[in-house]
C-alpha positions as CSV (number, residue, x, y, z in Angstrom):
1,M,-135.2,-38.3,-27.3
2,E,-135.5,-41.0,-29.6
3,N,-139.0,-43.5,-30.5
4,K,-136.1,-46.5,-30.5
5,T,-135.1,-45.3,-26.7
6,I,-138.6,-44.9,-25.5
7,S,-139.4,-48.5,-27.1
8,R,-136.1,-50.0,-25.5
9,N,-137.1,-48.6,-21.9
10,L,-140.8,-49.7,-22.3
11,R,-139.7,-53.2,-24.1
12,L,-137.1,-53.8,-20.5
13,L,-139.9,-52.7,-18.3
14,S,-142.3,-55.8,-20.1
15,Q,-139.0,-58.1,-19.7
16,L,-138.9,-57.3,-16.0
17,M,-142.4,-57.3,-15.2
18,E,-142.2,-60.7,-16.6
19,L,-139.2,-62.0,-14.9
20,H,-140.9,-60.9,-11.2
21,N,-143.8,-62.6,-12.0
22,E,-146.2,-59.7,-12.3
23,N,-149.6,-59.4,-14.0
24,P,-149.6,-61.0,-17.4
25,F,-152.3,-58.1,-18.9
26,K,-149.9,-55.4,-17.9
27,I,-146.8,-56.9,-19.3
28,K,-148.6,-57.4,-22.8
29,S,-149.7,-54.0,-22.8
30,V,-146.4,-52.7,-21.8
31,A,-144.6,-54.6,-24.4
32,N,-147.4,-53.8,-27.2
33,A,-146.9,-49.8,-26.1
34,G,-143.0,-50.5,-26.6
35,L,-143.6,-52.0,-30.3
36,K,-146.2,-49.4,-31.2
37,V,-143.4,-46.6,-30.4
38,D,-141.0,-47.9,-32.0
39,K,-142.8,-48.0,-35.5
40,L,-144.4,-44.6,-35.1
41,P,-143.7,-42.5,-38.5
42,F,-143.3,-39.2,-36.3
43,A,-141.4,-38.2,-32.9
44,I,-142.7,-38.5,-29.5
45,Q,-140.3,-35.7,-28.3
46,G,-142.1,-32.4,-27.7
47,K,-145.5,-33.9,-27.6
48,T,-148.0,-33.0,-24.8
49,L,-148.9,-35.4,-22.2
50,E,-152.2,-35.3,-23.9
51,E,-150.9,-35.5,-27.1
52,I,-149.0,-38.4,-26.0
53,A,-152.1,-40.5,-24.2
54,Q,-153.9,-39.7,-27.5
55,I,-151.6,-42.7,-29.5
56,D,-153.3,-45.5,-30.1
57,G,-151.9,-48.2,-27.9
58,L,-150.5,-46.2,-25.1
59,G,-153.3,-45.2,-22.9
60,K,-153.3,-43.1,-19.6
61,S,-151.0,-45.3,-17.7
62,I,-148.4,-46.1,-20.2
63,S,-148.5,-42.5,-21.8
64,A,-147.6,-40.9,-18.4
65,K,-144.3,-43.3,-18.0
66,V,-143.7,-42.1,-21.6
67,W,-144.1,-38.4,-20.3
68,E,-141.9,-39.2,-17.2
69,L,-139.4,-40.6,-19.1
70,L,-138.9,-37.7,-21.4
71,E,-138.9,-35.1,-18.6
72,T,-136.7,-36.9,-16.2
73,G,-134.6,-39.4,-18.1
74,T,-136.1,-42.5,-15.9
75,I,-139.4,-44.1,-15.2
76,T,-139.7,-44.9,-11.5
77,D,-141.5,-48.3,-11.8
78,L,-138.5,-49.5,-14.2
79,Q,-135.8,-47.8,-11.7
80,D,-137.6,-49.8,-8.8
81,I,-137.7,-53.1,-10.8
82,L,-134.2,-52.6,-11.5
83,E,-133.2,-52.3,-8.0
84,K,-135.1,-55.7,-7.3
85,T,-132.7,-57.3,-10.0
86,P,-129.1,-58.3,-10.0
87,E,-127.4,-56.2,-12.6
88,G,-126.0,-59.4,-14.6
89,I,-129.6,-60.5,-14.6
90,V,-130.8,-57.5,-16.7
91,E,-127.8,-58.1,-19.1
92,M,-129.0,-61.7,-19.9
93,L,-131.9,-60.2,-21.0
94,G,-129.7,-58.8,-24.0
95,I,-128.9,-62.4,-25.2
96,K,-131.2,-63.2,-27.8
97,G,-132.5,-66.8,-27.4
98,I,-133.2,-66.7,-23.7
99,G,-136.3,-64.7,-22.8
100,P,-137.4,-63.7,-19.1
101,K,-138.9,-67.5,-18.2
102,K,-135.5,-69.5,-19.0
103,I,-133.5,-66.5,-17.4
104,L,-135.9,-66.9,-14.7
105,V,-134.8,-70.5,-14.2
106,I,-131.0,-69.9,-14.6
107,W,-131.5,-67.1,-11.7
108,K,-133.6,-68.9,-9.2
109,D,-132.8,-72.6,-9.9
110,L,-129.1,-72.4,-10.6
111,G,-128.1,-69.4,-8.6
112,I,-126.4,-67.8,-11.6
113,E,-126.4,-64.1,-11.7
114,N,-124.5,-62.8,-14.1
115,I,-123.1,-63.6,-18.1
116,G,-119.9,-65.1,-16.7
117,E,-121.3,-67.6,-14.6
118,L,-123.6,-68.4,-17.4
119,Y,-120.8,-69.1,-19.6
120,Y,-118.9,-71.0,-16.7
121,A,-122.0,-73.4,-16.4
122,C,-122.4,-74.0,-19.8
123,N,-118.6,-74.7,-19.9
124,E,-119.4,-76.9,-16.9
125,N,-122.2,-78.6,-18.7
126,R,-124.9,-77.4,-16.1
127,L,-127.4,-75.8,-17.7
128,I,-128.9,-79.0,-19.2
129,E,-130.0,-80.2,-16.1
130,A,-132.1,-77.3,-15.5
131,K,-136.1,-76.8,-16.7
132,G,-136.8,-76.4,-20.3
133,F,-133.1,-76.6,-21.5
134,G,-131.1,-79.2,-23.2
135,L,-127.9,-80.0,-24.8
136,K,-128.8,-78.0,-28.2
137,T,-130.0,-74.9,-26.1
138,Q,-126.9,-74.8,-23.6
139,E,-124.3,-74.9,-27.2
140,E,-126.2,-72.2,-28.6
141,I,-126.5,-69.9,-25.2
142,K,-122.5,-70.5,-25.2
143,K,-122.0,-69.4,-28.7
144,I,-123.9,-66.2,-28.5
145,I,-122.1,-65.4,-24.8
146,E,-118.9,-65.9,-26.9
147,F,-119.8,-64.0,-29.8
148,R,-120.7,-61.2,-27.3
149,M,-117.7,-61.4,-25.3
150,A,-116.1,-60.7,-28.7
151,G,-118.0,-57.9,-29.3
152,L,-116.9,-56.0,-25.9
153,G,-115.4,-52.8,-26.5
154,K,-115.9,-53.1,-30.5
155,F,-118.2,-50.6,-32.7
156,L,-120.1,-50.8,-35.6
157,Y,-119.0,-48.0,-38.4
158,A,-122.4,-46.2,-38.0
159,H,-122.6,-46.1,-34.7
160,A,-119.1,-44.7,-33.9
161,E,-119.3,-42.2,-36.9
162,S,-121.4,-39.0,-35.3
163,T,-118.9,-39.5,-32.1
164,V,-116.0,-39.5,-34.7
165,N,-117.0,-36.5,-36.8
166,K,-118.1,-34.2,-33.7
167,L,-114.7,-35.1,-32.0
168,F,-112.8,-34.0,-35.3
169,A,-114.8,-30.9,-35.5
170,D,-113.8,-30.2,-31.9
171,L,-110.3,-30.3,-32.2
172,A,-110.4,-28.3,-35.9
173,L,-111.8,-25.6,-33.6
174,W,-109.6,-26.4,-30.7
175,L,-106.6,-26.0,-33.1
176,N,-107.5,-23.0,-34.7
177,Q,-106.5,-21.1,-31.4
178,I,-103.0,-23.1,-32.1
179,S,-99.9,-20.9,-34.1
180,G,-98.5,-23.1,-37.2
181,V,-102.0,-24.0,-38.6
182,P,-101.7,-27.6,-37.5
183,L,-103.0,-30.3,-39.8
184,L,-105.3,-32.6,-38.4
185,G,-106.6,-36.3,-39.8
186,I,-108.4,-39.4,-39.1
187,A,-106.7,-42.8,-39.1
188,G,-106.9,-46.4,-38.7
189,E,-109.8,-48.8,-39.3
190,Y,-112.3,-45.9,-39.3
191,R,-110.2,-44.2,-42.0
192,R,-110.3,-47.7,-44.2
193,C,-114.2,-47.7,-43.3
194,M,-113.9,-51.0,-41.9
195,E,-117.6,-52.1,-40.8
196,I,-116.2,-52.6,-36.7
197,I,-114.0,-50.3,-35.1
198,E,-112.3,-50.9,-32.2
199,Y,-110.5,-47.8,-31.7
200,V,-110.0,-44.2,-33.6
201,P,-106.2,-43.0,-34.3
202,F,-106.5,-38.8,-34.6
203,L,-103.3,-37.1,-35.6
204,I,-102.0,-33.3,-35.2
205,G,-99.1,-32.2,-37.3
206,A,-98.2,-28.9,-35.6
207,T,-95.0,-26.7,-37.0
208,A,-94.6,-26.7,-32.6
209,P,-95.8,-30.0,-31.2
210,E,-94.7,-29.5,-27.6
211,E,-97.3,-26.4,-28.0
212,V,-100.0,-28.5,-28.9
213,Q,-98.9,-31.0,-26.2
214,E,-98.6,-28.5,-23.5
215,K,-102.5,-27.0,-24.5
216,I,-103.8,-30.4,-24.6
217,G,-105.6,-29.9,-21.2
218,S,-107.7,-27.3,-22.3
219,F,-109.3,-29.4,-24.8
220,E,-113.0,-29.6,-23.1
221,T,-114.3,-32.2,-25.2
222,L,-112.3,-35.4,-23.8
223,N,-109.7,-35.6,-21.5
224,F,-106.6,-36.9,-22.8
225,E,-104.0,-38.6,-20.5
226,A,-100.5,-38.7,-21.9
227,Q,-98.8,-42.7,-21.9
228,A,-95.2,-43.7,-21.8
229,D,-95.4,-44.2,-25.8
230,G,-96.0,-40.6,-25.8
231,I,-99.6,-40.9,-27.7
232,Y,-102.4,-39.4,-26.0
233,Y,-105.5,-41.3,-24.6
234,A,-109.1,-40.9,-24.1
235,T,-112.8,-42.7,-24.0
236,T,-115.5,-41.2,-25.0
237,L,-118.7,-41.5,-23.3
238,S,-120.2,-44.4,-25.6
239,G,-116.9,-46.0,-24.5
240,L,-115.2,-45.7,-28.0
241,K,-111.4,-45.7,-27.7
242,I,-109.5,-42.5,-29.0
243,Q,-105.6,-42.0,-29.5
244,L,-104.2,-38.8,-30.4
245,H,-100.8,-38.7,-32.0
246,I,-99.1,-35.2,-32.1
247,C,-96.0,-34.9,-34.6
248,P,-93.9,-32.6,-36.3
249,K,-95.9,-30.5,-39.5
250,A,-92.8,-32.1,-41.8
251,D,-94.0,-35.6,-40.7
252,F,-97.7,-35.8,-40.8
253,Y,-98.3,-37.3,-44.1
254,Q,-95.8,-40.1,-43.5
255,K,-97.5,-40.5,-40.3
256,W,-100.8,-40.1,-41.4
257,F,-100.2,-42.7,-44.0
258,E,-98.5,-45.3,-41.6
259,L,-101.6,-44.9,-39.2
260,T,-103.9,-45.5,-41.9
261,G,-103.1,-48.8,-43.6
262,N,-103.0,-52.3,-42.3
263,E,-99.4,-52.8,-41.5
264,Q,-98.8,-55.4,-44.8
265,H,-99.9,-52.3,-47.1
266,V,-97.7,-49.7,-45.2
267,K,-94.7,-52.0,-45.0
268,E,-94.8,-52.6,-48.7
269,V,-95.5,-49.4,-50.1
270,L,-92.5,-47.5,-48.0
271,S,-90.0,-50.6,-48.9
272,I,-90.1,-48.6,-52.6
273,A,-91.1,-45.2,-51.8
274,G,-88.3,-44.9,-48.6
275,N,-89.0,-42.5,-45.9
276,G,-89.9,-38.6,-46.3
277,P,-90.8,-36.1,-45.9
278,F,-93.7,-36.3,-48.2
279,E,-95.8,-33.0,-48.9
280,T,-98.8,-35.4,-49.4
281,E,-100.2,-39.1,-49.2
282,E,-99.9,-38.7,-53.3
283,A,-96.5,-38.0,-52.9
284,I,-95.8,-41.0,-51.1
285,Y,-97.2,-43.4,-53.6
286,K,-95.7,-41.2,-56.6
287,A,-92.2,-41.9,-55.0
288,A,-93.0,-45.6,-54.7
289,G,-94.1,-45.4,-58.9
290,L,-97.7,-46.1,-57.8
291,S,-101.0,-44.9,-58.3
292,F,-102.8,-43.7,-55.4
293,V,-104.4,-45.9,-53.4
294,A,-107.7,-45.0,-51.9
295,P,-107.6,-45.5,-47.8
296,E,-111.2,-48.5,-48.2
297,L,-108.1,-50.5,-50.1
298,R,-105.3,-50.3,-48.0
299,E,-105.6,-54.1,-46.5
300,G,-102.6,-55.4,-48.0
301,L,-104.7,-57.6,-50.6
302,N,-103.5,-56.9,-54.4
303,E,-103.7,-53.2,-54.3
304,V,-100.4,-52.6,-54.4
305,A,-99.9,-54.9,-57.6
306,L,-102.8,-53.3,-59.2
307,A,-101.3,-49.6,-58.3
308,K,-98.2,-50.5,-60.1
309,E,-100.0,-51.7,-63.4
310,N,-102.1,-48.6,-62.9
311,K,-105.3,-51.1,-62.7
312,L,-107.1,-49.8,-59.5
313,P,-110.6,-49.5,-59.5
314,T,-112.9,-46.3,-60.0
315,L,-114.7,-46.6,-56.8
316,I,-117.9,-46.1,-56.6
317,T,-119.6,-42.9,-54.8
318,Y,-123.2,-42.1,-53.3
319,Q,-123.6,-39.8,-56.5
320,D,-123.5,-42.4,-58.7
321,L,-126.5,-44.0,-57.2
322,K,-129.8,-43.8,-59.4
323,G,-132.2,-45.7,-57.8
324,S,-133.1,-47.6,-54.1
325,L,-134.2,-51.2,-54.5
326,H,-135.7,-53.6,-51.5
327,N,-137.5,-51.5,-49.8
328,H,-140.3,-51.8,-47.6
329,S,-143.6,-50.2,-46.9
330,T,-147.0,-50.5,-44.8
331,W,-148.0,-53.0,-47.0
332,S,-145.8,-55.3,-44.8
333,D,-143.8,-54.2,-41.9
334,G,-142.7,-50.6,-42.6
335,V,-143.5,-47.5,-41.5
336,H,-144.5,-45.4,-44.3
337,T,-146.6,-45.7,-47.1
338,L,-145.7,-46.9,-50.4
339,E,-146.5,-43.4,-52.0
340,Q,-144.7,-41.6,-48.9
341,M,-141.2,-44.2,-49.6
342,A,-141.6,-43.5,-53.3
343,T,-142.0,-39.9,-53.2
344,Y,-139.2,-39.2,-50.8
345,C,-137.2,-41.3,-53.1
346,K,-138.2,-39.0,-56.0
347,D,-138.2,-35.6,-54.1
348,N,-135.8,-35.9,-51.4
349,L,-133.1,-38.3,-52.8
350,K,-133.4,-37.4,-56.7
351,M,-133.2,-40.8,-57.4
352,E,-134.7,-42.0,-61.0
353,Y,-136.7,-45.0,-59.5
354,F,-137.7,-47.1,-56.6
355,G,-137.8,-50.9,-55.9
356,I,-140.4,-52.1,-53.3
357,C,-140.0,-55.2,-51.9
358,D,-142.8,-56.0,-49.1
359,H,-142.5,-59.4,-47.5
360,S,-143.9,-62.1,-49.1
361,K,-146.9,-64.5,-47.6
362,S,-144.4,-66.7,-45.6
363,A,-143.5,-63.7,-43.5
364,F,-146.3,-63.9,-41.4
365,Y,-144.6,-62.0,-38.6
366,A,-144.2,-59.1,-40.8
367,N,-147.6,-59.0,-42.2
368,G,-146.3,-60.6,-45.5
369,L,-148.3,-60.5,-48.6
370,N,-150.6,-63.2,-50.1
371,E,-151.8,-63.1,-53.8
372,Q,-155.0,-61.0,-52.9
373,R,-152.9,-58.3,-51.3
374,L,-150.1,-58.5,-54.3
375,Y,-152.7,-57.6,-56.7
376,A,-154.1,-54.9,-54.8
377,Q,-150.6,-53.6,-54.1
378,H,-149.5,-53.8,-58.0
379,Q,-152.9,-51.7,-58.7
380,E,-151.7,-48.9,-56.5
381,I,-148.2,-49.1,-58.0
382,D,-149.8,-48.9,-61.5
383,A,-152.0,-45.5,-60.2
384,L,-148.6,-44.1,-58.5
385,N,-146.7,-44.8,-61.6
386,A,-149.4,-42.6,-63.1
387,K,-148.9,-39.9,-61.1
388,L,-144.9,-39.8,-60.4
389,A,-143.8,-40.0,-63.8
390,P,-141.1,-40.1,-65.2
391,F,-140.2,-41.7,-62.2
392,K,-140.5,-45.3,-62.0
393,I,-141.6,-47.7,-59.0
394,F,-140.4,-51.0,-59.9
395,K,-142.8,-54.2,-58.5
396,G,-140.7,-56.5,-56.6
397,I,-141.1,-58.4,-53.5
398,E,-138.5,-59.8,-50.9
399,S,-139.6,-64.0,-51.3
400,D,-138.8,-65.9,-48.8
401,I,-136.3,-69.0,-49.2
402,L,-138.1,-71.7,-48.0
403,N,-136.0,-74.6,-46.4
404,D,-135.6,-76.5,-49.5
405,G,-134.9,-73.6,-51.1
406,S,-138.0,-73.1,-53.2
407,L,-139.6,-69.3,-53.2
408,D,-142.9,-69.3,-51.2
409,Y,-145.0,-68.3,-54.8
410,S,-145.9,-70.1,-57.7
411,D,-144.4,-69.0,-61.2
412,D,-148.0,-67.6,-62.1
413,I,-147.1,-65.1,-59.3
414,L,-143.5,-64.6,-59.6
415,K,-143.6,-63.3,-63.2
416,T,-145.6,-60.6,-62.0
417,F,-142.9,-59.0,-60.4
418,D,-140.2,-56.8,-62.1
419,F,-137.5,-58.3,-60.1
420,V,-137.4,-60.7,-56.8
421,V,-135.2,-60.3,-54.1
422,A,-134.8,-63.7,-52.6
423,S,-133.9,-64.1,-49.0
424,V,-133.6,-66.6,-45.8
425,H,-135.3,-65.4,-42.9
426,S,-136.3,-68.6,-40.8
427,N,-134.2,-71.9,-39.7
428,L,-130.7,-69.9,-39.7
429,R,-128.8,-73.0,-38.3
430,M,-128.6,-75.1,-41.0
431,D,-125.1,-76.5,-41.9
432,E,-122.7,-75.3,-44.5
433,E,-123.5,-77.9,-46.9
434,K,-127.5,-77.5,-46.4
435,A,-127.5,-73.9,-46.3
436,T,-125.7,-73.7,-49.5
437,A,-127.5,-75.9,-51.3
438,R,-130.9,-74.1,-50.3
439,L,-129.1,-70.8,-51.6
440,I,-127.9,-72.4,-54.9
441,K,-131.7,-73.9,-55.8
442,A,-133.3,-70.2,-54.6
443,I,-130.6,-68.7,-57.2
444,E,-131.5,-71.5,-59.8
445,N,-135.0,-70.2,-59.9
446,P,-135.4,-68.1,-63.2
447,Y,-137.2,-65.3,-61.4
448,T,-135.0,-64.8,-59.0
449,T,-133.1,-61.3,-59.8
450,I,-131.5,-60.6,-56.6
451,L,-129.7,-63.0,-53.5
452,G,-130.8,-60.9,-50.5
453,H,-128.6,-60.3,-47.4
454,P,-126.7,-63.9,-48.2
455,T,-125.7,-65.0,-44.6
456,G,-128.4,-63.3,-42.5
457,R,-125.5,-61.9,-40.4
458,L,-126.0,-59.1,-37.5
459,L,-122.7,-57.4,-36.9
460,L,-121.8,-58.2,-33.3
461,S,-124.6,-60.5,-32.1
462,R,-125.3,-63.1,-35.0
463,K,-122.7,-64.5,-37.0
464,G,-125.2,-65.5,-39.5
465,Y,-125.5,-69.2,-41.3
466,P,-122.2,-70.7,-42.9
467,I,-122.2,-70.8,-46.3
468,D,-119.6,-71.9,-49.2
469,Y,-119.1,-68.7,-50.3
470,A,-117.2,-69.5,-53.7
471,K,-120.0,-72.1,-54.7
472,V,-123.0,-69.4,-53.7
473,I,-121.0,-66.5,-55.9
474,D,-120.3,-69.1,-58.7
475,A,-123.8,-70.1,-59.1
476,C,-125.2,-66.5,-59.0
477,A,-122.6,-65.8,-62.2
478,A,-123.9,-68.9,-63.7
479,N,-127.2,-67.5,-63.3
480,K,-127.0,-64.1,-64.0
481,V,-128.2,-63.2,-60.2
482,V,-127.5,-60.0,-59.2
483,I,-126.0,-60.0,-55.1
484,E,-127.1,-57.6,-52.6
485,I,-125.3,-55.3,-50.2
486,N,-127.4,-55.0,-47.8
487,A,-126.6,-51.5,-46.4
488,N,-128.1,-51.9,-43.1
489,P,-125.2,-51.1,-40.4
490,L,-125.8,-53.9,-38.8
491,R,-125.5,-56.2,-41.6
492,L,-123.4,-54.8,-44.7
493,D,-123.9,-58.4,-46.3
494,L,-122.4,-59.6,-48.6
495,D,-119.0,-59.2,-46.6
496,W,-116.8,-56.8,-48.8
497,R,-113.9,-59.6,-48.6
498,W,-116.0,-61.4,-51.0
499,H,-116.9,-58.5,-53.5
500,R,-113.7,-58.9,-55.3
501,Y,-114.3,-62.5,-56.1
502,A,-118.2,-61.9,-57.1
503,L,-116.8,-58.8,-59.1
504,E,-114.1,-61.1,-60.7
505,K,-117.0,-63.6,-61.9
506,G,-118.8,-61.1,-63.5
507,V,-121.6,-60.6,-60.8
508,L,-123.1,-57.6,-60.3
509,L,-123.9,-56.1,-56.7
510,A,-126.9,-53.8,-55.5
511,I,-126.4,-51.4,-52.7
512,N,-129.7,-51.8,-51.0
513,P,-130.9,-49.7,-48.3
514,D,-133.6,-52.5,-47.0
515,A,-135.5,-49.4,-45.6
516,H,-138.3,-49.8,-43.6
517,R,-139.0,-46.2,-43.1
518,M,-138.2,-43.1,-44.9
519,E,-134.9,-42.6,-42.6
520,G,-133.7,-45.8,-43.8
521,F,-132.4,-45.1,-47.2
522,Y,-129.7,-43.2,-46.2
523,D,-128.0,-46.5,-45.0
524,M,-127.2,-46.6,-48.5
525,H,-124.3,-44.4,-47.9
526,Y,-122.9,-47.1,-45.5
527,G,-123.4,-49.7,-48.5
528,V,-121.4,-47.4,-50.5
529,L,-118.6,-47.4,-47.9
530,I,-118.3,-51.2,-47.7
531,G,-118.6,-51.6,-51.4
532,R,-115.7,-49.1,-52.0
533,K,-113.7,-51.3,-49.9
534,G,-114.4,-54.6,-51.9
535,G,-113.4,-52.5,-54.7
536,L,-116.8,-51.9,-56.6
537,E,-117.3,-49.4,-59.2
538,A,-120.6,-47.8,-60.9
539,K,-120.5,-49.9,-63.7
540,Q,-120.8,-53.1,-61.8
541,C,-123.5,-51.6,-59.6
542,L,-127.5,-52.7,-60.5
543,N,-129.0,-49.3,-59.1
544,A,-126.2,-47.3,-60.4
545,M,-127.4,-47.9,-63.8
546,T,-129.9,-45.3,-65.0
547,L,-133.9,-45.9,-65.5
548,Q,-133.6,-46.8,-69.2
549,D,-130.9,-49.3,-68.6
550,I,-132.2,-50.9,-65.5
551,S,-135.8,-51.4,-67.2
552,E,-134.0,-53.0,-70.0
553,Y,-131.8,-55.3,-67.6
554,F,-135.4,-56.1,-65.6
555,N,-137.0,-56.9,-68.9
556,N,-134.3,-59.2,-70.5
557,K,-134.0,-61.0,-66.9
558,K,-137.5,-62.1,-67.3
């Protein structure tokens, strides 16, 4: 069991205790323990009860609950309080913006017990009648619920990845028992590396398709059911919908092509190539007189026109990355120390450089660095650079963009950094005009190197603030500011649909993990995938530069 799962259970327990007006001191203890567990640099799983009790912030009572959870998969106190709470009320706790106190009013005063009823009440304008609510709050809750409803049945690519990979491996192993050496492929949105997945199609090409169909019941990982259209359907334990297509081996590559690209891309290519059979996907494009189009690009945009002229981009790969920028340490809200983060980047990832970007002083919620602590951090960086050379730690900061678009340090402080990531973390409710003007002012600051997670979106939970993308990108081009592809799979911001426009304007992109712990570096994998969707090449990516080149870039920017 991962620490995050333990933390979520403790957080839920504290919320339900607050909902039922239990002892405030106990509520705070459980909530703080949940936060502590989430930040631990080691796994609790495998520890003894005595070892768990020694963890700072847990103590005898809470450590016993954690031990019970590890041993039985549940906490008795949590189950008892869940039994007293309607299921719909528990679901409401997952809605950002309304905590236990407001939910208690919704439940007891308005008699609402599920999200559907809450949404209906918002439409009926009834929520504003309740104590502590107003029209603005009601509209915000309505928007959140609408976004949540739209997300039902959808999965982040990163959350689907392990399930899909395991299913592929299990199917491949099962197919080894079938004659004719069947071909196996994954298609659809997943193969195109879309950030959000609704279902995943698998395709089997067999010499004797009927043999596969007869034996599909013996596949133990999933229970596939045939539908009238001849396609087999199943749903994983996590709720991910799976389609299984079975076709003759000779038809495999055309069928795989048809199931992968979006409708416009498939139609456009096959209208030139004609029908197969084709021995490979490459043969389909060759028959159409086109360069091979990578699956990530098959979105019906301008990729076919580029393929006709042999002008498709040479897409970036993970191996192209030479360093990791925008990372956090224990100096602000990170889990691991600066030295641990840098050493991991050097020894485990074999990178040439590392950029530290702890939070700035306005981010009090994240232990942001004031001027005195910045000086101390820079002293540590100098010492580590002497120790780790030729590996280089660049002095960076994630400087908060304030409401008026200014950064939260003076120029005298900003000029001490090698690079500055400017990001919005507060007041996300500005209208498009104000939000755009705010970003442009920050971009025009001569010390801004990178615009961090430009919209602040959180996939499937927060849309992010509205901006005029073209104006923001044009400002970055004019001021030679890099735009971040925040590789955290919850963000993937800048949206890949705007990568091409940025690249055409000559804007560099940076694939940044926004890592708060060593494991977070691996999110760059998702940043690369989404960069490929946007047509990103290594030469257009800031952290694909060598140490020498990026050092010169930062110096020239100064």
